[in-house]
N, C-alpha and C positions, 0 to 999 in steps of 0.2 A: 576594572569590571568585576562585578560579583555575579555568581550564578543566579542569585535571587532576582536580578534585573531581567533575566531572560526566561527562567523556568518558573513553574507554578510553586508557590510557597504554601505552607499549611493553611488550609481553609479556601484556597483558590480552586482546588479540584471540584468543589461543589458536591462532594459525596463523602460523607463521614462514615459510611458503613463499611467501606472497603478496608481490607487489611494492608493495602499498599503503603499508605501514608503513616502507618504506626509500626511497621516491622523493622525499620532501620534504628539501630541503637542510638544514633545521634539525633534522632527526631527529624532527619531531612526527608524531603518528599522525592528525592532522587538518590541514586547510588553513585558513589565515587569509585574511581580506581578500575575502570572497565577497559577492556580491549574491544572496541567497537570497529567493525570492518564492513564496508559495503561489498556485496557480492553482486556484480552487475552481470545480468543474463542468467536465464534459467539453466543453461548447459553448465555453467560454472557452479551454480548452487546445487543442482542435482548430482553432479559428480562428487562434490564435497560431502553432501549429505549421505550418499551411498557408502563412501569410505568410512564415515563416522558411525553409521548404523552397523555396518559389517564388523566393526571393531568392538561392538558392545558384547557383553557376556552375561552370564546368569546373575540375576539380582540387580542388574542396571535397570533404569527406568526411562521409558520413552513415552512422551506425551505429545499429542498433536491435536490441532483444530484446523478445520478447512471448510471453505465454501463449496468446493467440488473436488472429488478425488476419483481418478480412473484407475482401476486396479492394474490395467495392462500398460500404463504409461511407463516407458523405459527411462530409468534414471541415467544410464550410461551404457547403452548398447543391449543386445540380446542377453536375456537372463538376468536383467536388472529391473524387471517390472515391479512397481512400487508395491503392489499387493503381495507378491511373492517375497520381496525383501522384508516387509513388515511381519508377514506370517513366519518366515524363517527365523527372524529375530525372536519371536514368541516361542518358537519351538526350542531355541537355545536356552530359554530361561529368562530372556529379557521381559520385563513387565511392560507390555505395550497397552496404552490406553489412548483412545481417540474420540473426538467429538466432531461429527460431520453435520453440516446443516441438512435437515431432512429434505429441503427444497420443495418447490412447487412441482406440479405435474410435468412430466416430459413432454406432454402435448404443447406446452408453452415454452418449449426449448430450454428447460432447466435440467436439473441433474439428479432427479430422484432416484432412478434406477442405478446409475453409476455409483452414487454414494452408497446405496444399499449393497451393491455387489462388492465394493471395497470392504465395507464392514464385515460382510460374511466371510470373505477370504481371511481377514485378520483373525476373526473369531475361530475359524477352522484350525489355525495354528496355536490357539490358546490365549490370544489377546482379547481385548474388549473394545468394541467401537459402537458408540451410541449415535443414533440419528436424532438430532436436537432441533425441535421446532419451537423453542421458547422464545418467540419473537413477537413483536407487534404485528397486527394484520398487514400483509403486504410487505413485510420486512424479511431480512435474511441475516444469518450469522455469517459475517464476512471476514472474520478474523482468520489469519493464516500464521500459524506458529508451529514450530517443532522444538521440543526441549529434550535434551539428552543428559541424564544425570548418571553418575558413576560412583556409587558409595565405595569409599576407600581409595578412589582415584579422582578426586575433584578437579585436578588439573585438566581433565579431558571434558569437563562439563561445558556445554555450549547450548545457546538458544538461537533460533533463527526466527525472524519475523519480517513481514514485508508484503509484497503484492503477489508473490508466486505461489500458485495452487499446485497440488500434487496431481496434475491432470494434463490432458492432451493440450497441445499448442504451446506449451510453456518452454519446452526444451529447445531454445534457440540460442545462438551465440552472436558475436559481434559482426559476423558476416550477414546476419539476418536473412538467411535462406529459408527459415521456417522449420517448424518441428515436423518430422515425417509422419508422426501420429497427430493429425491436425483436426481441429474443430472447424466447421464452416463459418466463415465471416462473410461480409459483403463481397460481391464478385470481384470488385477491384483488387482485393487482397490476394486473389489467386487461390489455387488448390492447397498451397502450403503457406498460410499467412505469416509473414515475418512478424516477430514479436519482441518488443523491447520491455524489459522488466528489471526490477532491482530488489534484492533481499538485503537484510542486515544480520551479520553474525555477531554474536555477543559472547564474550568470555569475561568472567569476573562476577562480582556481586549481583549485577543485573539479571544474571541467569535465575536467581532466586526470585526476583520480581516477576519475570515472565511465567515461572512455574506457579506463582501465586495466582496469576490471572487464570491459568488453566484450572487450578484447584477450586477457585471460587465458582467457576461454572460447573465443574465436575460434581461438586458437593451440594449444588442447588437441589433441594428436596422436591421442587415442583415437578409435575408430570412433564414428560418430554414434549407432549402435545396436548392442547386443549380440545382438539377436533374429535368429536364422537366417532366419526368415520375412521380417522386414523387410529384411534384407540381400539376400535373393533378389529381393524386389520391387524394390529399388533397381537391381539388375542388369537385371531384365526391363524396367523403365521407363527405364533408362539415366540414372538420377538422378545428379547431380553430388554426391558425398559428400566431397570433399576441399575444404578452404578455401583460396582463393588468398591469397597474401601481402598484408598490409596495407601501405600506405606508412608510412614511419618516423613515429613519433609526434612531433608538433611540440611546442615548449615550451609549458607551461601558460600560459593567459592571465594578464595582469597583474592584481594586486589592484585591486578596484573597489568594495568594500563593507566592512561592518563585521561580517559574520557568520563564525563559525568552523563548518566543516562536516566531520563525520566520516562516512566512508562505511562502512556496516555490511552484512554479508551473512549468509545461511544457506546452507551447503552441506552435504549429507549425507556421512557417512562411507561411501563406496561400497564395495560388496563386490569382492573380487578386484583391481580396478585403480582407484585413487582419482584424483582430479583432481591434476594436477601443481602447481596453484596452491593446493590444499587437500587434501593426501593423506590427512589424517585428518578431513576436513570443516572447517566453520567455524561457530561459534555466536555470532558477534559481536553479532548483533541481540539475542539472549537476554541475553548478558553485559552489553550496554549498558543494557537495561532493568533488570536486577538492580542495577547500580551506581547508576543514577539514582533508582530507587525507594528505595534506602537513605537518600536525602537528602529524600524527599518529606515535607512538613510541613503544607501548606495544602490543595492541591487537585490531584487527578489528573483530567484531562479526556480522555476517550477517545471516538473514533469508530471503530467496528470492524464488520467484516462478520460475525464469529463470536462472539468472547468466550465460548468454550465448553469450554476444557480445564482441569479442576480442577488439573492439575499445574502449568500455566502461571500461573493466577491465584493460586496459593499465594504468590507473591512480592508481589502487590498486597495480599493478605490480611495478609501479615506486616507490611507498611508500615502498614496500618490499625490492627493491634493495637498496634503500637509507638508510634504517634503519635495520641493521643486527639483532636486538633484536625483531623486530616486527613480530607478528604472525597473521594469518588469519584463522578463523573458519567460514565455510559456511554451512548452513543447507538448503537443497533444496529437491524437489521431487525426489524420487529414480527413477521414470519412468515419461515420458511425459504424458500429461493428456488424449491423444487419441491414439488409435491404427489406423495406416494406413492412417492418414490424409496426404494430399499432402505436407504440410509444415513440417512433422515430420523429414525426413532426414535433411533438412536444419537446423532445430532447434537443432538436435543432433550434426551436425557439428559445429554449433555456440558454443554449450556448450563444446564440446571436445577441440576445439581450444582456447576457453577462459580459461579453466582450465589448458591447457598445458602452456599458457602464464603466469598464476599465479605460476605454479609449477617451471617453468624456473627461475622466479624471486625469489621465496621464498623457494624452495626445500621442505624439511620436515617441514618447518614452516607454510605450507598451509595444511589444513585438511578440507575435505568436506564430509558431512554426509547426508544420508537420514533418515527418521523416519519410525518406524512401531508401531502399537498398541500392546497390550499385547497378542492379538490373532495371531500376526505375519503378519497382513494385512498392506501393505504400507500405510503411511499417506500422503495425498497430501498437501504439504506445499504451502500455498497461501499467507503467510505473507510477508510484505515488511518492514523489520526492519534493521537498522544498528546502532551499538553502537561502537564508537571509543574511546579507552583509558578510558572508563567509564566516559567521560566528555560530549561528543556530542552524541546525539541520534536523529534518524530520524524514524518517522513512517508515512506511507502514502500509496498512491495507486500505486506508481511508482516501477517498477522492475529494476534490474540491466541488462538492454538491451537497445538497441539503440532506440527502439520505445518509451520507457518511457522517455528517455533523450532528444528526438528530435521531435517526430512525433505525439504522442497522447496527448490529454489533461490530465494532472496529477495534483494531489494536495498532498503535504506532509508538515510536520511540523518538523523543527529542534528544539530541546529542550536542553537548557543548564541551569542547576540549579545553582542558587547562593549559595546553601548550599553544603559545602564540606562534603563528607561522613566521619562521625566520625570513621568508621571502618578502614579507610586507611589514617593515618596521613602522609605517605610518598608521594612522587611524582612519580607515575609509569611511566609517560611519559617523565620525565627529562626536562620539560619545565616550571616548576613552576605551573603546572595546579592542579594536585591532583584530585582524583576521586570525582565525584559529585553524590549526592544521587539519583536523578531521573535516570540517565543513568545506574548507577551500579545496582539499584533495578530492572530495566527492564531486564538487562542482566541475573541477578541471578534468576529471576522469570522464565524466559524462560529456562535457563540451568537446573535448578532444575527439571523442568517437564521432560525434555529429559533424565535426569540422574536418575529419580525416587528418588531424594534426598530431604531430609527434610531441612528446614532452621537450621542454627546452633542454639544451645540453648542460651538463653539470657546470655550475658556476655562472651560467648565463641567465639574464633576467627573462622571466616568462611574461609576455605581454598580456596573456589571458588573466593574470592575477588582478590587472586593473579592471574594475567593473565597466568603465566606459569602453575600454579597448575591446573587452569580451563582447559587449553589446554590439559594437560596430563590426566585429568579426563575424558574428552570426548574420548580421544584416547583409554584409558584403557577399558572403558565401551563398546565402539564399538567393540573392539577386542574380548572381552569376549562373546558378543552376536553373533558375526560372527562365532566364533569357536563352539558355541552351535548349531547354524544352520548347520554348515559344519559337525558336528558330529552326525547328525541325530536327533537333539533335544533330546538327552538323558539326563535324570536327570532334576533337577529344572531349570527353565528358569532364567538366570542371570537378575539382575536388569537393568533398562534402556530401551530406545527405539531407540537407535542410531545404524545405520548400516553404515559402510564405503561405500562411493559412489564409484562405479566402473564404469567409462564411457565405452560405447561400442567401439569396434574396429573402428578406423576412416576409414580405407580402406573399410571395410564392409559396412559402412554407406554411403560412397561415391558411392558404386556400386548401391544403391537404387536410386540415381539420374540418372534415366535411359535415359534421353534425354539431348542433348546439350542445349535445351532451359532452362532447370532448372539451369544449371551451368551459363548460360550467363545473365539471367534476375533476379534471385532470390538470396537475401543475407540471412545470417543465421537468420535474424529477420522476414523472410517470406514476404517480399515485394519488389517491383521492385528496382533494383540498382539505376536507375536514380533519384528516390525520396530520396534514401539514401544519394546520393552525395550532395543533396541540403541542408542537415541538419548538420551543424557544431555546436558544443558547446564550 
C-alpha cells in the first residue's frame, strides 16, 4: 500500500493558492511522523485542553476558531469557564488569538450574542478575538480548532480539531448523562441532552499544518462582514475589526509518531471577492472522500450528525454497488435536534431520500442506528467520523451533507497509519492494504462503547476486528434492545446502546411542507436552491 492510493496527491486538492501543499520540504501533500490520537467525548477533551492551556506561559501562542463559544462553559468544574481560562492565559502573557463565526441573529436560535461575549471576555484579558462573517450567504464558519504553540518547548505543541465546540452541551462523557450547562434540543432529549462527539489531538509536524489553516484565515485582508448594517454596528460599538499581526510561525514540531495526516477543508466559492487562500473555494474534504470510497471493499463505518444529502451519499451508494462484499454502518441522531423548526421537514426529506439511495445500492448491507443512554434517553450524535476498511480514517467538523462539502467552512484530517495492525495479518480490502492501527483502534473504541463491550483479553482474538462480525454484532445488539422496548421493558435491560433507525414516512413529512414556496426554494440542506446549484465538488 502507498499513501498516494488513499490520500490526495499534488493537484488533487483543487486549490493551488493555499500554502498547505507547498510547505512540506519533500513536496508531499500530507505530513509524516505524527502522533494522532482520538479524544472521544467532550469531557475528556475539555479536561485535557484545560490542563494544556493552564501550562502555557508568556510568549506561547494560542489560536482557535469556533462555530459557537459560550464564555461560561466549564471545561472541568467550577472555576474553569472557557472565557476566564482564555482571559487568564492572555493576562499571563500568552498570545491568544481567536476567530468566531459572527453567526446569524439569536432570534433564529443561533449564537451571535454568546460569540460576542466570549470575544469581549478574551479581549479584556489582553487577547484578540474577531467575529468573522466572511462566508457565502446563508453559510457559516464551522471549523473547530485549537492550536497551542510553545516557542523553545516544541515538544508541548498540540493541535485539536474535530466536532466539539467550546460551548454548552458538549461536556458529556461515556455515561451520556448530558452536560449540566445544556442547550435546548428536541423534547425527547430531555433537559440535559446526552451528547456524543469526537475530537482529534495531533502532535508532530501536522501541528504546523493546522496552524497554517488558522493563519490563512487570520491574514485574510477582506472585511469581516460585507453587511452595511453589521459594519455600522461595528462602528457604533467601536469593535476592533482588524487583525493584529501574528508572530512569525515557528518550525514544525519534530516527528514523534507513525501516522500520516492530511489536512482537508471546505471553503465556498465566494461571490465578488474570494478568499486569497482559496479564490475559487476548496472541496478537498469531498475529494478525499471520493478517492477513499473508490477503494472501499469491506466496511464503511460512519458517525455523523446528518447523513442527509442524496447528492453526497451518491458516492457511498456507488461504492456499495461496485463492491458486493462492502457493508456500511451509520450511527446518527435518532431525532432531529429541534422540534418544529422551519427546516425540519426539509431535513427529514433529505435524510429519508439519502437513506433510500443507500439501501437501494446496498440492501441489507446498509445498517443505520441511533443511540440511547442506559436510562433510555436518546443520545444526540454530533460526531463526524468515517473509517474505511480500517485503513483510512477521517475526523473533523464536516458532516455528510451538502453544506459541509460545498458551502460552509470546514476542517478535517484524514489519517493513515504506517503501522499495520498486528491483529489482522490478512488483507480485508483485497487491495494489499491490510488494516492499520489508528483506523482500527478508532473504530473499535467507538463500537465497544455502543455495544457495552470490553476489549478482548491480551493475546485473545477480537471478533470485532472482522468487518462482518462487527456488522452482525451491531445488528444483534440493536435487535435485542428494540425487542426489550417493544416488550414494555420487562426484565433486565440488554447490553448496548444501539437502536435501529426508523425514518419517518416520507409522504407524511412532505405534507408538512405546507406552501409551494418551500418546495420551490429550499433544498434538503435548508438553504436556497440557487446557491446549491453553484456548488459542485
